[in-house]
N, C-alpha and C positions, 0 to 999 in steps of 0.2 A: 556412860561412854566421852571421851572427850573427843573435842574436833579432831584432833593431830588422828588417833587411829581411826576416826568414821574417814577423812582425807587419804590414809594410806591403806587401808585396808576394804572401803568400800568403794570411796568416788573413784581413785584411780585406778584400780581392776576394771572398775565397769566401762572408763575413760579408753585404756587399751583395751578391752572388748570392740567396743564401736571403732575406734582406728585402724583394727585388724582389718574387720571384716569391711570397711565403706573402703578402707585405703587398697585392698586387695582389688573389689571392684571396680575401683575407681581404675587403678593400674592396668589391670587387664582391660579395660573398657577404651584410653586414652595412651598407654603404652605398652604394646604389645610387642613392638620391637625393643624394646628395653628390658623383655619379659625373659633375662639370659642370666646364665651365670657368667658371660663376658669371659670366657674360658679364654688361660694364658699360657696353657700345653705347648704352645708354639715357640714360646720365649724359653720354657725351660722345663726338663720332664724330668731328671733324675731325684729331684727331691720331692717333686711331687708327687712322684710313684710310691715314695714312701710316705708323704705326708698323709695324704687324699682320701687311701683307704683304711686307714688308722684313724683319721677322725667322722668319717662318714660311718665306720662299723661300730668306733665305739656310740656317736650321741645316737646313733639308733637305737643301741643297748639301752641308752640313759633315759630315752625317750621312753619306752618301753618300762621302765623300772620304775619311771614318778605314775606313768598310765597305773598302773597297779596299785603304785602306794597312796597313789592319791585318789582315784576314781571308784577304787575296790574297797566297800566296806569293811574292815577288818573281821566282824564278823559273817561273811560271807565265806573269808579264806577259812575260820575259826571251822565252819560247817561243812567245809570239803577235808579236813584233817590237818587243815595247816595251821600250828598252833604257833604262839608269840615269838618262839626260841627258833626254832624252824625259820621262821619269815624274817629274823633278826640277822640270822648267820647269811641266811640265803641273798638276802640285802644289801648286807655289808660289803661280804665277799664279792660278790659281783658285780654289786653299784661302786667300790672300787676301783676294781678293776678299770669297769668300763670310763670312770672317770678319769683315770691314769693315763689309759690309750687315750681320749679324746684329747686331756691336755697335751700329752706328745705329741700328735697331730696336729693339733693344734699351733704349737710351737715351731714344726716344722712349717708349717705353712706362713706363719706370720714372718721367719727367721726368710723363706723365699722369697717373699715379697717385698723383705724390707732389703736384702742383700741384691737380689738380682735388678739390675739396671730397668730393661723395659718392662719388668712386671711393677715392679714402684711405679715406673710413669703412667702403666696404664690400671695404679690404684684409684680410688675416685676418693673424696672426703668422706662421702656417707658410706665408704669401706671401712677408713679407719675408725669412725663413728663404731660402727657396729664389730669392726673386731674389739674394741675397746668392753662393749657390754656382752659380747657374746664369752670373754675371757674373762670377764667379770662371775658375771653369771656360774660358770664354770667351777669358776677359782673359789666362789664362796661356796657354793654345795660341797664341794669338795673339802675344804675347811670345816665344814657344820660336821659332815662324816664324820671325818678327822678327830676333832674335838671332842665329840659329846659319843659318837658310836666305837671309834677304836679305841680311844685313850683316856673316854670318858667313863663315867657312870651308866651311859646310856640315856637316850631319851626318844619315848616313841612320840614321833609326829603325826601318828595315826590316832590320836587324840584329841589333835588340836587342828594342826596344819589340814587335815586331810579333810576333818569335816567343813573346814572353813572355805574348802577349794571348793566342794562339792557344794555348800549353801549360794557361793557368789553362783555356781553354773544354774542355782536353782531360785534365783531373784531373791532368796531367802538369807541375805548375808548376818554373818555371824563374826564381827570385828574382832570381839573382846577373844576369842581364839587362836586368833593371830596375833594379839598382843601378849601373849602368857607364854609364846616362844621365844627360844634362844635366839642373840642378837643377829650369830650369821648368820641362822634361819630366815630369819625377817630381810637381812638384807640379801640375799640368795632370791626372795621372791620379790624385792623392791628391783632390784635387777633385771630377772626377767620378766618382772613386766612393765620395765622400759625398752626393752628387748622387743615384746612382741608390738611395742607401740610405734617402732621403729619398723618392723620387721616389712612393712608392705613397699616401702622408697628404699631396699636395698635388694640386694645379689639372692636372698634370703628365699625370694618369691618362687625362686627354681624350684623349692622343696613340693611344690603344687604340680609341677609340671615335669614327675617321674614319667619314663616311654612303660607305661604301664600296658598299656596296648600292644607292645611288641611281643608280649609273651601269648597274644592270641591272633596277631597276625597271620596269613597264611605264607608258607616260604615263597622264596624267589628262584624262579626256576631261571636257570642260566644256559643258554645254548651258543654254540662255536656258529660261526660265519662259514666257517671253512668246512665241509661235510664231509673233506678227505682227513683232518686231522681230528680225529676221533681217538685219538688215543692208543693205546694196548689196555687200558683195564675194560674188564667183561661190566656194561652197561646194568647198572643197578635195575629193579624194578621199578618203574614209574618214572623214569627218567629215561625212558626210548626216545632217540631222537624224532623230531615230528618234522614229515616232509613238508615242503615247499607247495604251496597249492597249484596246481595245474591253469597258467593264463587262457588258455583257450577254454578250458572250461568256465572260467571266469566270465569270458566272456557272449557265453551262450543266454541265450533272454531267459 
């Protein structure tokens, strides 16, 4: 194995993993107030209302598809009845739709950030770098799908790229697998690796701050201060007004 392959497909991925983990720990410990998306919704809402849901829903589908394709061995899917043809049709159709939706949403967000003055002024240098590598990762992944899967003879990345990813995770790297992959898949992997290195130092950290606890917290009860303004609607069970405590009773020992 030549030194360049070892650098690209062994050393660089482990550098990215180390920076990703240590960078997030450092960022959370020393920059908690900067751990935010720096929302610009107050500056402009029309384009954001379209671009943000498209991008976030699309990227979520892309991530789920990558998790299934890269982390689950194809033999496991064969065991539950998902053959190569079924997987190829599903992954190509759904993956292409998710990629187009994600790229369209990202294009709207970048257009908004470039053309809306206050939003552009709030854009940092790291935001611009992040958008470049995020866009490049999505673009080359989509190009690989279109070139080899939709309009080409097809390429089964689960024989090379997927085992390479799992070999990196298991600390048993097999760089020769990735070295065999087509060029667009290689560029896609390199852009994704660079994005992981940049991740802890950009607004992407908000991915790990999703308000999941909101789904399990108790509901908040709102009560009117004016007891005479209870409205005409019948009180629902569990929402009965609570009487104010008797001041004289509170004074008793």
